[in-house]
N, CA, C, O and the ligand as a Tripos MOL2 file, in Angstrom:
@<TRIPOS>MOLECULE
protein
  281   279    71     0     0
PROTEIN
NO_CHARGES

@<TRIPOS>ATOM
      1 N          18.6910   -3.4960    1.4730 N.3       1 MET1
      2 CA         17.4030   -2.9670    1.0550 C.3       1 MET1
      3 C          17.3790   -1.4430    1.3770 C.2       1 MET1
      4 O          17.8390   -1.0050    2.4320 O.2       1 MET1
      5 N          16.8400   -0.6850    0.4490 N.am      2 SER2
      6 CA         16.7550    0.7290    0.5720 C.3       2 SER2
      7 C          15.3930    1.1000    1.1460 C.2       2 SER2
      8 O          14.3630    0.5050    0.8290 O.2       2 SER2
      9 N          15.4400    2.0930    1.9880 N.am      3 PHE3
     10 CA         14.1420    2.5740    2.5270 C.3       3 PHE3
     11 C          13.8780    3.9900    1.9950 C.2       3 PHE3
     12 O          13.1380    4.7630    2.6040 O.2       3 PHE3
     13 N          14.4720    4.3060    0.8900 N.am      4 GLU4
     14 CA         14.2450    5.6760    0.2640 C.3       4 GLU4
     15 C          12.7630    5.9170    0.0810 C.2       4 GLU4
     16 O          12.2710    7.0060    0.3790 O.2       4 GLU4
     17 N          12.0560    4.9390   -0.3950 N.am      5 GLY5
     18 CA         10.6440    5.1340   -0.6530 C.3       5 GLY5
     19 C           9.7120    4.6250    0.3750 C.2       5 GLY5
     20 O           8.5350    4.3650    0.1220 O.2       5 GLY5
     21 N          10.2810    4.4800    1.5910 N.am      6 SER6
     22 CA          9.4390    3.9020    2.6010 C.3       6 SER6
     23 C           8.2610    4.7780    2.9560 C.2       6 SER6
     24 O           8.3870    5.9870    3.1530 O.2       6 SER6
     25 N           7.1130    4.1320    3.0320 N.am      7 TYR7
     26 CA          5.8890    4.8480    3.4040 C.3       7 TYR7
     27 C           5.9620    5.2890    4.8470 C.2       7 TYR7
     28 O           5.5520    6.4100    5.1470 O.2       7 TYR7
     29 N           6.4480    4.4940    5.7360 N.am      8 GLY8
     30 CA          6.6890    4.8740    7.1240 C.3       8 GLY8
     31 C           5.4850    5.3210    7.8550 C.2       8 GLY8
     32 O           5.5990    5.9740    8.8920 O.2       8 GLY8
     33 N           4.2840    4.9850    7.3390 N.am      9 GLY9
     34 CA          3.1470    5.3160    8.0680 C.3       9 GLY9
     35 C           2.6670    6.8090    7.9070 C.2       9 GLY9
     36 O           1.7130    7.2590    8.5420 O.2       9 GLY9
     37 N           3.3920    7.5220    7.0240 N.am     10 ASP10
     38 CA          3.0840    8.9230    6.8020 C.3      10 ASP10
     39 C           2.3120    9.1080    5.5410 C.2      10 ASP10
     40 O           2.9040    9.2930    4.4780 O.2      10 ASP10
     41 N           1.0210    9.0650    5.6160 N.am     11 ALA11
     42 CA          0.1420    9.1060    4.3970 C.3      11 ALA11
     43 C           0.2750   10.3940    3.6080 C.2      11 ALA11
     44 O          -0.0430   10.4460    2.4200 O.2      11 ALA11
     45 N           0.7590   11.4520    4.2940 N.am     12 SER12
     46 CA          0.8600   12.7500    3.6560 C.3      12 SER12
     47 C           1.9110   12.7150    2.5750 C.2      12 SER12
     48 O           1.9350   13.6130    1.7330 O.2      12 SER12
     49 N           2.7990   11.7030    2.5560 N.am     13 ARG13
     50 CA          3.8430   11.6330    1.5520 C.3      13 ARG13
     51 C           3.3800   10.9250    0.2900 C.2      13 ARG13
     52 O           4.1140   10.8780   -0.6970 O.2      13 ARG13
     53 N           2.1650   10.3710    0.3080 N.am     14 LEU14
     54 CA          1.6630    9.5920   -0.7710 C.3      14 LEU14
     55 C           0.8560   10.3890   -1.7800 C.2      14 LEU14
     56 O           0.1290   11.3150   -1.4200 O.2      14 LEU14
     57 N           0.9900   10.0250   -3.0340 N.am     15 ASN15
     58 CA          0.1000   10.5480   -4.0540 C.3      15 ASN15
     59 C          -1.0480    9.5480   -4.2580 C.2      15 ASN15
     60 O          -0.8820    8.3510   -4.0230 O.2      15 ASN15
     61 N          -2.2560   10.0660   -4.7110 N.am     16 PRO16
     62 CA         -3.3900    9.1700   -4.8080 C.3      16 PRO16
     63 C          -3.1360    8.0040   -5.8310 C.2      16 PRO16
     64 O          -3.7500    6.9430   -5.7170 O.2      16 PRO16
     65 N          -2.2690    8.2060   -6.7780 N.am     17 GLU17
     66 CA         -2.0130    7.1740   -7.7640 C.3      17 GLU17
     67 C          -0.8220    6.2780   -7.4900 C.2      17 GLU17
     68 O          -0.4740    5.4160   -8.2970 O.2      17 GLU17
     69 N          -0.1900    6.4970   -6.3150 N.am     18 ASP18
     70 CA          1.0140    5.7470   -6.0030 C.3      18 ASP18
     71 C           0.6850    4.2550   -5.8110 C.2      18 ASP18
     72 O          -0.3270    3.8570   -5.2340 O.2      18 ASP18
     73 N           1.6700    3.4380   -6.3680 N.am     19 LEU19
     74 CA          1.5950    2.0160   -6.1000 C.3      19 LEU19
     75 C           2.5460    1.7390   -4.9450 C.2      19 LEU19
     76 O           3.6310    2.3160   -4.8720 O.2      19 LEU19
     77 N           2.1290    0.8450   -4.0310 N.am     20 LEU20
     78 CA          2.9620    0.4950   -2.8680 C.3      20 LEU20
     79 C           3.1510   -1.0120   -2.8280 C.2      20 LEU20
     80 O           2.2460   -1.8020   -3.0990 O.2      20 LEU20
     81 N           4.3910   -1.3640   -2.4700 N.am     21 GLU21
     82 CA          4.7740   -2.7310   -2.4400 C.3      21 GLU21
     83 C           5.0440   -3.2100   -0.9800 C.2      21 GLU21
     84 O           5.6950   -2.5330   -0.1830 O.2      21 GLU21
     85 N           4.5110   -4.3940   -0.6930 N.am     22 CYS22
     86 CA          4.7220   -4.9650    0.6240 C.3      22 CYS22
     87 C           6.1710   -5.2340    0.8820 C.2      22 CYS22
     88 O           6.8110   -5.8840    0.0550 O.2      22 CYS22
     89 N           6.7500   -4.7650    2.0060 N.am     23 GLY23
     90 CA          8.1300   -5.0010    2.2820 C.3      23 GLY23
     91 C           8.4830   -6.3980    2.6960 C.2      23 GLY23
     92 O           9.6550   -6.7460    2.8360 O.2      23 GLY23
     93 N           7.4250   -7.2250    2.8990 N.am     24 ILE24
     94 CA          7.6380   -8.5840    3.3880 C.3      24 ILE24
     95 C           7.5960   -9.5590    2.2060 C.2      24 ILE24
     96 O           8.5030  -10.3620    1.9880 O.2      24 ILE24
     97 N           6.4980   -9.4440    1.4600 N.am     25 CYS25
     98 CA          6.2220  -10.4720    0.4060 C.3      25 CYS25
     99 C           6.2390   -9.9430   -1.0090 C.2      25 CYS25
    100 O           6.1200  -10.7140   -1.9610 O.2      25 CYS25
    101 N           6.3900   -8.5900   -1.1690 N.am     26 TRP26
    102 CA          6.4680   -7.9040   -2.4200 C.3      26 TRP26
    103 C           5.1470   -7.9020   -3.1440 C.2      26 TRP26
    104 O           5.1290   -7.6820   -4.3550 O.2      26 TRP26
    105 N           4.0230   -8.1390   -2.4600 N.am     27 TRP27
    106 CA          2.6960   -7.9680   -3.0430 C.3      27 TRP27
    107 C           2.5210   -6.4660   -3.3200 C.2      27 TRP27
    108 O           2.9320   -5.6530   -2.4910 O.2      27 TRP27
    109 N           1.9450   -6.0810   -4.4220 N.am     28 VAL28
    110 CA          1.7350   -4.7030   -4.8010 C.3      28 VAL28
    111 C           0.3340   -4.2040   -4.6800 C.2      28 VAL28
    112 O          -0.5900   -4.8300   -5.1990 O.2      28 VAL28
    113 N           0.1350   -3.0660   -3.9940 N.am     29 TYR29
    114 CA         -1.1790   -2.4590   -3.9440 C.3      29 TYR29
    115 C          -1.2230   -1.4350   -5.0890 C.2      29 TYR29
    116 O          -0.3970   -0.5230   -5.1300 O.2      29 TYR29
    117 N          -2.1900   -1.5810   -6.0280 N.am     30 ASP30
    118 CA         -2.4180   -0.6900   -7.1160 C.3      30 ASP30
    119 C          -3.7780   -0.0630   -6.9520 C.2      30 ASP30
    120 O          -4.7940   -0.7580   -6.9710 O.2      30 ASP30
    121 N          -3.8090    1.3210   -6.7830 N.am     31 PRO31
    122 CA         -5.1020    1.9760   -6.5330 C.3      31 PRO31
    123 C          -6.0390    1.7390   -7.7470 C.2      31 PRO31
    124 O          -7.2590    1.7920   -7.5900 O.2      31 PRO31
    125 N          -5.4840    1.4780   -8.9510 N.am     32 ALA32
    126 CA         -6.3370    1.2180  -10.1220 C.3      32 ALA32
    127 C          -6.9220   -0.1440  -10.0640 C.2      32 ALA32
    128 O          -7.7440   -0.4670  -10.9220 O.2      32 ALA32
    129 N          -6.5710   -0.9720   -9.1270 N.am     33 VAL33
    130 CA         -7.0350   -2.3370   -9.0310 C.3      33 VAL33
    131 C          -7.8390   -2.4870   -7.7390 C.2      33 VAL33
    132 O          -8.8450   -3.1960   -7.7170 O.2      33 VAL33
    133 N          -7.4090   -1.8310   -6.6720 N.am     34 GLY34
    134 CA         -8.0550   -1.9740   -5.3750 C.3      34 GLY34
    135 C          -7.6190   -3.3370   -4.7420 C.2      34 GLY34
    136 O          -6.5930   -3.9260   -5.0820 O.2      34 GLY34
    137 N          -8.4710   -3.7730   -3.8140 N.am     35 ASP35
    138 CA         -8.2120   -5.0500   -3.1150 C.3      35 ASP35
    139 C          -9.5790   -5.7690   -2.9270 C.2      35 ASP35
    140 O         -10.2830   -5.5720   -1.9370 O.2      35 ASP35
    141 N          -9.9000   -6.5850   -3.9020 N.am     36 ALA36
    142 CA        -11.2460   -7.1880   -3.8730 C.3      36 ALA36
    143 C         -11.3870   -8.1020   -2.5900 C.2      36 ALA36
    144 O         -12.4900   -8.2250   -2.0590 O.2      36 ALA36
    145 N         -10.3460   -8.6960   -2.1290 N.am     37 LEU37
    146 CA        -10.4380   -9.5740   -0.9600 C.3      37 LEU37
    147 C         -10.8560   -8.8030    0.2650 C.2      37 LEU37
    148 O         -11.5270   -9.3560    1.1360 O.2      37 LEU37
    149 N         -10.4740   -7.5200    0.3620 N.am     38 ALA38
    150 CA        -10.8220   -6.7410    1.5030 C.3      38 ALA38
    151 C         -11.9320   -5.7580    1.2150 C.2      38 ALA38
    152 O         -12.1690   -4.8410    2.0010 O.2      38 ALA38
    153 N         -12.6280   -5.9370    0.0800 N.am     39 ASP39
    154 CA        -13.6900   -5.0440   -0.3110 C.3      39 ASP39
    155 C         -13.2370   -3.6220   -0.4990 C.2      39 ASP39
    156 O         -13.9750   -2.6730   -0.2350 O.2      39 ASP39
    157 N         -12.0000   -3.4870   -0.9650 N.am     40 ILE40
    158 CA        -11.5030   -2.1050   -1.2830 C.3      40 ILE40
    159 C         -11.8060   -1.8370   -2.7830 C.2      40 ILE40
    160 O         -11.2810   -2.5150   -3.6650 O.2      40 ILE40
    161 N         -12.6600   -0.8380   -3.0350 N.am     41 PRO41
    162 CA        -13.0870   -0.5870   -4.4430 C.3      41 PRO41
    163 C         -11.9290   -0.0380   -5.2780 C.2      41 PRO41
    164 O         -10.9660    0.5450   -4.7780 O.2      41 PRO41
    165 N         -12.0880   -0.2640   -6.5770 N.am     42 VAL42
    166 CA        -11.1390    0.2830   -7.5240 C.3      42 VAL42
    167 C         -11.0070    1.8260   -7.3430 C.2      42 VAL42
    168 O         -12.0090    2.5080   -7.1290 O.2      42 VAL42
    169 N          -9.8400    2.3350   -7.4240 N.am     43 GLY43
    170 CA         -9.6310    3.7640   -7.3080 C.3      43 GLY43
    171 C          -9.3860    4.2580   -5.9530 C.2      43 GLY43
    172 O          -9.3100    5.4660   -5.7280 O.2      43 GLY43
    173 N          -9.2530    3.3320   -5.0020 N.am     44 THR44
    174 CA         -8.9450    3.7820   -3.6170 C.3      44 THR44
    175 C          -7.4560    4.0510   -3.3900 C.2      44 THR44
    176 O          -6.6430    3.1340   -3.5090 O.2      44 THR44
    177 N          -7.0890    5.2830   -3.0670 N.am     45 PRO45
    178 CA         -5.6310    5.5650   -2.8230 C.3      45 PRO45
    179 C          -5.1750    4.8000   -1.5640 C.2      45 PRO45
    180 O          -5.9540    4.5430   -0.6460 O.2      45 PRO45
    181 N          -3.8990    4.4570   -1.5660 N.am     46 PHE46
    182 CA         -3.3470    3.7110   -0.4040 C.3      46 PHE46
    183 C          -3.6850    4.4790    0.8990 C.2      46 PHE46
    184 O          -4.0600    3.8730    1.9030 O.2      46 PHE46
    185 N          -3.5460    5.7910    0.8620 N.am     47 ALA47
    186 CA         -3.7400    6.5980    2.0790 C.3      47 ALA47
    187 C          -5.2120    6.5080    2.5990 C.2      47 ALA47
    188 O          -5.5070    6.8240    3.7510 O.2      47 ALA47
    189 N          -6.1040    6.0640    1.6950 N.am     48 SER48
    190 CA         -7.5080    5.9830    2.1350 C.3      48 SER48
    191 C          -7.8990    4.6290    2.5370 C.2      48 SER48
    192 O          -9.0740    4.4040    2.8270 O.2      48 SER48
    193 N          -6.9770    3.6780    2.5780 N.am     49 LEU49
    194 CA         -7.3370    2.3220    3.0620 C.3      49 LEU49
    195 C          -7.6400    2.4140    4.5250 C.2      49 LEU49
    196 O          -7.0970    3.2400    5.2590 O.2      49 LEU49
    197 N          -8.5620    1.5020    4.9400 N.am     50 PRO50
    198 CA         -8.9430    1.5280    6.3870 C.3      50 PRO50
    199 C          -7.7230    1.1920    7.2750 C.2      50 PRO50
    200 O          -6.7810    0.5250    6.8460 O.2      50 PRO50
    201 N          -7.7820    1.6670    8.4910 N.am     51 GLU51
    202 CA         -6.6170    1.5020    9.4400 C.3      51 GLU51
    203 C          -6.3000    0.0290    9.6480 C.2      51 GLU51
    204 O          -5.1410   -0.3470    9.8230 O.2      51 GLU51
    205 N          -7.3390   -0.8050    9.6260 N.am     52 HIS52
    206 CA         -7.1510   -2.2190    9.9140 C.3      52 HIS52
    207 C          -6.6670   -3.0210    8.7060 C.2      52 HIS52
    208 O          -6.3770   -4.2130    8.8140 O.2      52 HIS52
    209 N          -6.5830   -2.3460    7.5490 N.am     53 TRP53
    210 CA         -6.1680   -3.0690    6.3460 C.3      53 TRP53
    211 C          -4.7260   -3.5910    6.4550 C.2      53 TRP53
    212 O          -3.8250   -2.8940    6.9210 O.2      53 TRP53
    213 N          -4.5470   -4.8180    6.0160 N.am     54 THR54
    214 CA         -3.2290   -5.3780    6.0240 C.3      54 THR54
    215 C          -2.9500   -6.0890    4.6820 C.2      54 THR54
    216 O          -3.8660   -6.2920    3.8840 O.2      54 THR54
    217 N          -1.7390   -6.4490    4.4510 N.am     55 CYS55
    218 CA         -1.3640   -7.1430    3.2050 C.3      55 CYS55
    219 C          -2.1410   -8.4410    3.0490 C.2      55 CYS55
    220 O          -2.1080   -9.3180    3.9120 O.2      55 CYS55
    221 N          -2.8600   -8.5410    1.8940 N.am     56 PRO56
    222 CA         -3.7390   -9.7600    1.7250 C.3      56 PRO56
    223 C          -2.8410  -11.0170    1.5270 C.2      56 PRO56
    224 O          -3.3710  -12.1250    1.6170 O.2      56 PRO56
    225 N          -1.5870  -10.9120    1.2770 N.am     57 GLU57
    226 CA         -0.7450  -12.0630    1.0740 C.3      57 GLU57
    227 C          -0.0990  -12.5870    2.4230 C.2      57 GLU57
    228 O          -0.0630  -13.7800    2.7210 O.2      57 GLU57
    229 N           0.4040  -11.5700    3.2000 N.am     58 CYS58
    230 CA          1.1530  -12.0250    4.3600 C.3      58 CYS58
    231 C           0.6980  -11.3900    5.6720 C.2      58 CYS58
    232 O           1.1990  -11.6850    6.7570 O.2      58 CYS58
    233 N          -0.2840  -10.4970    5.5070 N.am     59 GLY59
    234 CA         -0.8270   -9.8960    6.7850 C.3      59 GLY59
    235 C          -0.0050   -8.7940    7.3280 C.2      59 GLY59
    236 O          -0.2420   -8.3770    8.4620 O.2      59 GLY59
    237 N           0.9700   -8.2750    6.5880 N.am     60 ALA60
    238 CA          1.8520   -7.1940    7.0820 C.3      60 ALA60
    239 C           1.0160   -5.9040    7.2520 C.2      60 ALA60
    240 O           0.1130   -5.6350    6.4610 O.2      60 ALA60
    241 N           1.3220   -5.1450    8.2570 N.am     61 PRO61
    242 CA          0.6220   -3.8650    8.4440 C.3      61 PRO61
    243 C           0.9620   -2.8580    7.3730 C.2      61 PRO61
    244 O           1.9810   -3.0140    6.6990 O.2      61 PRO61
    245 N           0.1420   -1.8140    7.1820 N.am     62 ARG62
    246 CA          0.3240   -0.8130    6.1570 C.3      62 ARG62
    247 C           1.7160   -0.2040    6.2280 C.2      62 ARG62
    248 O           2.3110    0.0880    5.1910 O.2      62 ARG62
    249 N           2.2540   -0.0050    7.4450 N.am     63 GLN63
    250 CA          3.5700    0.6460    7.6270 C.3      63 GLN63
    251 C           4.7230   -0.1370    7.0350 C.2      63 GLN63
    252 O           5.8380    0.3750    6.9360 O.2      63 GLN63
    253 N           4.4590   -1.4050    6.6300 N.am     64 LYS64
    254 CA          5.5370   -2.2040    5.9720 C.3      64 LYS64
    255 C           5.5470   -1.9390    4.5120 C.2      64 LYS64
    256 O           6.4420   -2.4380    3.8310 O.2      64 LYS64
    257 N           4.5940   -1.1670    3.9520 N.am     65 PHE65
    258 CA          4.5800   -0.9430    2.5150 C.3      65 PHE65
    259 C           5.5010    0.1660    2.1130 C.2      65 PHE65
    260 O           5.6970    1.1290    2.8560 O.2      65 PHE65
    261 N           6.0710    0.0340    0.9340 N.am     66 MET66
    262 CA          6.9670    1.0630    0.3680 C.3      66 MET66
    263 C           6.4560    1.5510   -0.9930 C.2      66 MET66
    264 O           5.9300    0.7660   -1.7830 O.2      66 MET66
    265 N           6.6110    2.8240   -1.2530 N.am     67 VAL67
    266 CA          6.2290    3.4190   -2.4490 C.3      67 VAL67
    267 C           7.1180    2.8570   -3.5750 C.2      67 VAL67
    268 O           8.3380    2.7880   -3.4270 O.2      67 VAL67
    269 N           6.5080    2.4620   -4.6840 N.am     68 ILE68
    270 CA          7.2690    2.1030   -5.8710 C.3      68 ILE68
    271 C           7.4680    3.3300   -6.6880 C.2      68 ILE68
    272 O           6.4950    3.9790   -7.0730 O.2      68 ILE68
    273 N           8.6980    3.6760   -6.9690 N.am     69 GLN69
    274 CA          9.0050    4.8650   -7.8110 C.3      69 GLN69
    275 C           8.7440    4.5130   -9.2620 C.2      69 GLN69
    276 O           9.3200    3.5590   -9.7850 O.2      69 GLN69
    277 N           7.8620    5.2920   -9.9330 N.am     70 ALA70
    278 CA          7.4740    5.0810  -11.2910 C.3      70 ALA70
    279 C           8.6900    5.3800  -12.1980 C.2      70 ALA70
    280 O           8.5920    5.2660  -13.4200 O.2      70 ALA70
    281 ZN          2.8190   -8.8920    2.1960 Zn       71 ZN71
@<TRIPOS>BOND
     1     1     2 1
     2     2     3 1
     3     3     4 2
     4     3     5 am
     5     5     6 1
     6     6     7 1
     7     7     8 2
     8     7     9 am
     9     9    10 1
    10    10    11 1
    11    11    12 2
    12    11    13 am
    13    13    14 1
    14    14    15 1
    15    15    16 2
    16    15    17 am
    17    17    18 1
    18    18    19 1
    19    19    20 2
    20    19    21 am
    21    21    22 1
    22    22    23 1
    23    23    24 2
    24    23    25 am
    25    25    26 1
    26    26    27 1
    27    27    28 2
    28    27    29 am
    29    29    30 1
    30    30    31 1
    31    31    32 2
    32    31    33 am
    33    33    34 1
    34    34    35 1
    35    35    36 2
    36    35    37 am
    37    37    38 1
    38    38    39 1
    39    39    40 2
    40    39    41 am
    41    41    42 1
    42    42    43 1
    43    43    44 2
    44    43    45 am
    45    45    46 1
    46    46    47 1
    47    47    48 2
    48    47    49 am
    49    49    50 1
    50    50    51 1
    51    51    52 2
    52    51    53 am
    53    53    54 1
    54    54    55 1
    55    55    56 2
    56    55    57 am
    57    57    58 1
    58    58    59 1
    59    59    60 2
    60    59    61 am
    61    61    62 1
    62    62    63 1
    63    63    64 2
    64    63    65 am
    65    65    66 1
    66    66    67 1
    67    67    68 2
    68    67    69 am
    69    69    70 1
    70    70    71 1
    71    71    72 2
    72    71    73 am
    73    73    74 1
    74    74    75 1
    75    75    76 2
    76    75    77 am
    77    77    78 1
    78    78    79 1
    79    79    80 2
    80    79    81 am
    81    81    82 1
    82    82    83 1
    83    83    84 2
    84    83    85 am
    85    85    86 1
    86    86    87 1
    87    87    88 2
    88    87    89 am
    89    89    90 1
    90    90    91 1
    91    91    92 2
    92    91    93 am
    93    93    94 1
    94    94    95 1
    95    95    96 2
    96    95    97 am
    97    97    98 1
    98    98    99 1
    99    99   100 2
   100    99   101 am
   101   101   102 1
   102   102   103 1
   103   103   104 2
   104   103   105 am
   105   105   106 1
   106   106   107 1
   107   107   108 2
   108   107   109 am
   109   109   110 1
   110   110   111 1
   111   111   112 2
   112   111   113 am
   113   113   114 1
   114   114   115 1
   115   115   116 2
   116   115   117 am
   117   117   118 1
   118   118   119 1
   119   119   120 2
   120   119   121 am
   121   121   122 1
   122   122   123 1
   123   123   124 2
   124   123   125 am
   125   125   126 1
   126   126   127 1
   127   127   128 2
   128   127   129 am
   129   129   130 1
   130   130   131 1
   131   131   132 2
   132   131   133 am
   133   133   134 1
   134   134   135 1
   135   135   136 2
   136   135   137 am
   137   137   138 1
   138   138   139 1
   139   139   140 2
   140   139   141 am
   141   141   142 1
   142   142   143 1
   143   143   144 2
   144   143   145 am
   145   145   146 1
   146   146   147 1
   147   147   148 2
   148   147   149 am
   149   149   150 1
   150   150   151 1
   151   151   152 2
   152   151   153 am
   153   153   154 1
   154   154   155 1
   155   155   156 2
   156   155   157 am
   157   157   158 1
   158   158   159 1
   159   159   160 2
   160   159   161 am
   161   161   162 1
   162   162   163 1
   163   163   164 2
   164   163   165 am
   165   165   166 1
   166   166   167 1
   167   167   168 2
   168   167   169 am
   169   169   170 1
   170   170   171 1
   171   171   172 2
   172   171   173 am
   173   173   174 1
   174   174   175 1
   175   175   176 2
   176   175   177 am
   177   177   178 1
   178   178   179 1
   179   179   180 2
   180   179   181 am
   181   181   182 1
   182   182   183 1
   183   183   184 2
   184   183   185 am
   185   185   186 1
   186   186   187 1
   187   187   188 2
   188   187   189 am
   189   189   190 1
   190   190   191 1
   191   191   192 2
   192   191   193 am
   193   193   194 1
   194   194   195 1
   195   195   196 2
   196   195   197 am
   197   197   198 1
   198   198   199 1
   199   199   200 2
   200   199   201 am
   201   201   202 1
   202   202   203 1
   203   203   204 2
   204   203   205 am
   205   205   206 1
   206   206   207 1
   207   207   208 2
   208   207   209 am
   209   209   210 1
   210   210   211 1
   211   211   212 2
   212   211   213 am
   213   213   214 1
   214   214   215 1
   215   215   216 2
   216   215   217 am
   217   217   218 1
   218   218   219 1
   219   219   220 2
   220   219   221 am
   221   221   222 1
   222   222   223 1
   223   223   224 2
   224   223   225 am
   225   225   226 1
   226   226   227 1
   227   227   228 2
   228   227   229 am
   229   229   230 1
   230   230   231 1
   231   231   232 2
   232   231   233 am
   233   233   234 1
   234   234   235 1
   235   235   236 2
   236   235   237 am
   237   237   238 1
   238   238   239 1
   239   239   240 2
   240   239   241 am
   241   241   242 1
   242   242   243 1
   243   243   244 2
   244   243   245 am
   245   245   246 1
   246   246   247 1
   247   247   248 2
   248   247   249 am
   249   249   250 1
   250   250   251 1
   251   251   252 2
   252   251   253 am
   253   253   254 1
   254   254   255 1
   255   255   256 2
   256   255   257 am
   257   257   258 1
   258   258   259 1
   259   259   260 2
   260   259   261 am
   261   261   262 1
   262   262   263 1
   263   263   264 2
   264   263   265 am
   265   265   266 1
   266   266   267 1
   267   267   268 2
   268   267   269 am
   269   269   270 1
   270   270   271 1
   271   271   272 2
   272   271   273 am
   273   273   274 1
   274   274   275 1
   275   275   276 2
   276   275   277 am
   277   277   278 1
   278   278   279 1
   279   279   280 2
@<TRIPOS>SUBSTRUCTURE
     1 MET1         2 RESIDUE 1 A MET
     2 SER2         6 RESIDUE 1 A SER
     3 PHE3        10 RESIDUE 1 A PHE
     4 GLU4        14 RESIDUE 1 A GLU
     5 GLY5        18 RESIDUE 1 A GLY
     6 SER6        22 RESIDUE 1 A SER
     7 TYR7        26 RESIDUE 1 A TYR
     8 GLY8        30 RESIDUE 1 A GLY
     9 GLY9        34 RESIDUE 1 A GLY
    10 ASP10       38 RESIDUE 1 A ASP
    11 ALA11       42 RESIDUE 1 A ALA
    12 SER12       46 RESIDUE 1 A SER
    13 ARG13       50 RESIDUE 1 A ARG
    14 LEU14       54 RESIDUE 1 A LEU
    15 ASN15       58 RESIDUE 1 A ASN
    16 PRO16       62 RESIDUE 1 A PRO
    17 GLU17       66 RESIDUE 1 A GLU
    18 ASP18       70 RESIDUE 1 A ASP
    19 LEU19       74 RESIDUE 1 A LEU
    20 LEU20       78 RESIDUE 1 A LEU
    21 GLU21       82 RESIDUE 1 A GLU
    22 CYS22       86 RESIDUE 1 A CYS
    23 GLY23       90 RESIDUE 1 A GLY
    24 ILE24       94 RESIDUE 1 A ILE
    25 CYS25       98 RESIDUE 1 A CYS
    26 TRP26      102 RESIDUE 1 A TRP
    27 TRP27      106 RESIDUE 1 A TRP
    28 VAL28      110 RESIDUE 1 A VAL
    29 TYR29      114 RESIDUE 1 A TYR
    30 ASP30      118 RESIDUE 1 A ASP
    31 PRO31      122 RESIDUE 1 A PRO
    32 ALA32      126 RESIDUE 1 A ALA
    33 VAL33      130 RESIDUE 1 A VAL
    34 GLY34      134 RESIDUE 1 A GLY
    35 ASP35      138 RESIDUE 1 A ASP
    36 ALA36      142 RESIDUE 1 A ALA
    37 LEU37      146 RESIDUE 1 A LEU
    38 ALA38      150 RESIDUE 1 A ALA
    39 ASP39      154 RESIDUE 1 A ASP
    40 ILE40      158 RESIDUE 1 A ILE
    41 PRO41      162 RESIDUE 1 A PRO
    42 VAL42      166 RESIDUE 1 A VAL
    43 GLY43      170 RESIDUE 1 A GLY
    44 THR44      174 RESIDUE 1 A THR
    45 PRO45      178 RESIDUE 1 A PRO
    46 PHE46      182 RESIDUE 1 A PHE
    47 ALA47      186 RESIDUE 1 A ALA
    48 SER48      190 RESIDUE 1 A SER
    49 LEU49      194 RESIDUE 1 A LEU
    50 PRO50      198 RESIDUE 1 A PRO
    51 GLU51      202 RESIDUE 1 A GLU
    52 HIS52      206 RESIDUE 1 A HIS
    53 TRP53      210 RESIDUE 1 A TRP
    54 THR54      214 RESIDUE 1 A THR
    55 CYS55      218 RESIDUE 1 A CYS
    56 PRO56      222 RESIDUE 1 A PRO
    57 GLU57      226 RESIDUE 1 A GLU
    58 CYS58      230 RESIDUE 1 A CYS
    59 GLY59      234 RESIDUE 1 A GLY
    60 ALA60      238 RESIDUE 1 A ALA
    61 PRO61      242 RESIDUE 1 A PRO
    62 ARG62      246 RESIDUE 1 A ARG
    63 GLN63      250 RESIDUE 1 A GLN
    64 LYS64      254 RESIDUE 1 A LYS
    65 PHE65      258 RESIDUE 1 A PHE
    66 MET66      262 RESIDUE 1 A MET
    67 VAL67      266 RESIDUE 1 A VAL
    68 ILE68      270 RESIDUE 1 A ILE
    69 GLN69      274 RESIDUE 1 A GLN
    70 ALA70      278 RESIDUE 1 A ALA
    71 ZN71       281 GROUP 0 **** ****
């Protein structure tokens, strides 16, 4: 597994439109979709997700997510 695109907890490396993929279960966070389960509105950048937000599929913390290169 490559960690080239690892988010690593550094939100400053993220663009507002970036998609991020869970490193555990491969669930994808898309800012254009948001996360209805966690009341995250459409258009919310990954970097703006609340600190307590975790993967809705497996509960992994934000630091486990990796940027998907377009
Ligand atoms: Zn997950």
